N, C-alpha and C positions, 0 to 999 in steps of 0.2 A: 521557401521553395515548395511547390506542391507537386504531387505525383502526376504523371500524364493520365488522361482519361483512360479507363480500362485497366490500369496497372493494379496489381494485387496489393492490397493493404495488409499490413501486419495484423494478425488476429489478436484482439484484446480478450483477456479472460472474461467470462461472463460474470456479472455481479451476482452475489448470493441472493437467492430469494428467501424471504422469511415469513413465517406465519406465527403469530403470538395470540393466544386466547386464554382467558381465565374461565374456569369451570367451577361449579358448585362441588363441594367435597362430598358428593353422594355417588352411589353406584350409577345413577342416571348420568351424572356429569362425566364419570369415567367412560361410560359407553359413548356419549356424544363426542368426547375427545378423540376416541378411536375412529369414529365415523367421519369426523371432519378432517382428521389427518389423512385418511384414505382419499377423501375428496380433493384435498389440497395437493397431495402427491400426483393425482391424476391430472390436475390442471398444470402441474409442472412437467408433464410428459412422462412420468413414471407409470408404466402400465398397471392398471388396477388389479389385474389378475396375475401379474408377474411376481417372481420370487422376492424381489426387493420390497414391493408394496406389502406382500403378505407377511414377510418377516417384520417389517416396520409396524404393521398393524398389531402383531403379537407383542412387540416391544412397547408400543404406546399403551396397549391394553394392560399389560402387566405393571408398567410404571405408574399409570393412572390409578389402577386398582390398589397398588401399594400406598400411593399418596392419600387415597381415600380411606384406606383401612388403617394404616400405621402412622400417617403423617397428618391426619385430620386434627385441626384445631377448630372448635365450634366458632362459627361466624366467619371463618377464613376460607378462601377459595384455594385451589391449586392452579398452577399455570403450565400450559403446554407451549413449547417453542420448537418449531421445525425450521431448520436452516438447510438450504440445498444450493450447492455451488456448481452443479452439473456432473460432479463425480462422487460426491459424498453427501449423504443425508444425515444430518445431526438432529437427534431427538433429545429434548431436555424437558424433564417434568420436575417442577419445584413445588414444595410445600412449605409451610411455616413452622413445622415442628423441628427443633434443633436437637433435642435430647434423644430422639430415636433414630439413630444413624445406622443404615444397613452396612454390612461388611462390604469391603471394596473388591475390585477385581482380584481373582486368584484366591480369595478367602471363601468363596461359595462352595460348599460341599453338596454333592448330590443328596437329595432327600431319600429317606428310607422308603421301601416299597409300600409301607402302610401309613406313611406320614400324610397328615391332612393339610399341611401347608409347606412352604419352603421351596416351591417350584418356580415362582415368579422370576427372581433374580437369576436362578439357574438357567432359565430359558433365555433371559437377556444376555447372559454370559455366552451362551451357546450361539445365539443369532447375531450379536453385534461384533463388528470387527475390533472395536475399542469401546470401553465404557469406564465411567468414573463417578465417584460421589464427591461433590464439592459443597463448600459453605455457600449459602445464599445471603447476600447483603440486603437488608440489615438483619434478617432473622430467617432461619430455616436451612433447608438443604436442597440441592439440585442433583438429580441423577441424570447423567448425560450418556447417551449411547450413539455411536456412529456406525453407519453402514456404508460400505464402499459399493458403488454400482459396478456390476460386471462390465468389463471392457473400458472402464475408466471414465466414461461419460454417458450422458443421456440427453437427448435433445429436449429443449424447453420451448413451449409455444411462444 
């Protein structure tokens, strides 16, 4: 049985949009990951100059910089994965170094005023609604951060 013409159809949830790209484990690769993440979010309807996109750019930049600085294995790339379902943006940065695992959520202490490092994951913890460090199969680790969009949803083109 079909609905009469003009009848309202039940709304189906939007399928998640995904962007996956590998980058060279260099500062240039980390910078490119940040720029491409902003571009992709803009295509998904997340305003480029909005709070969510700016927070996501910082998170991507910090996680990519950590992957390049602390997770680099010569000859291996790092991977950026963005997933957007209309209400939540998930950012995942994976590298191939297993033995250097960062502390998880709640274990990040604020860096001292004269500290020369230690601010990256502190910023991720402050900006993300949720984040975690997980094992990557077959080798390495993934740092995942999620940002909820204000109002619960954002239109996509």
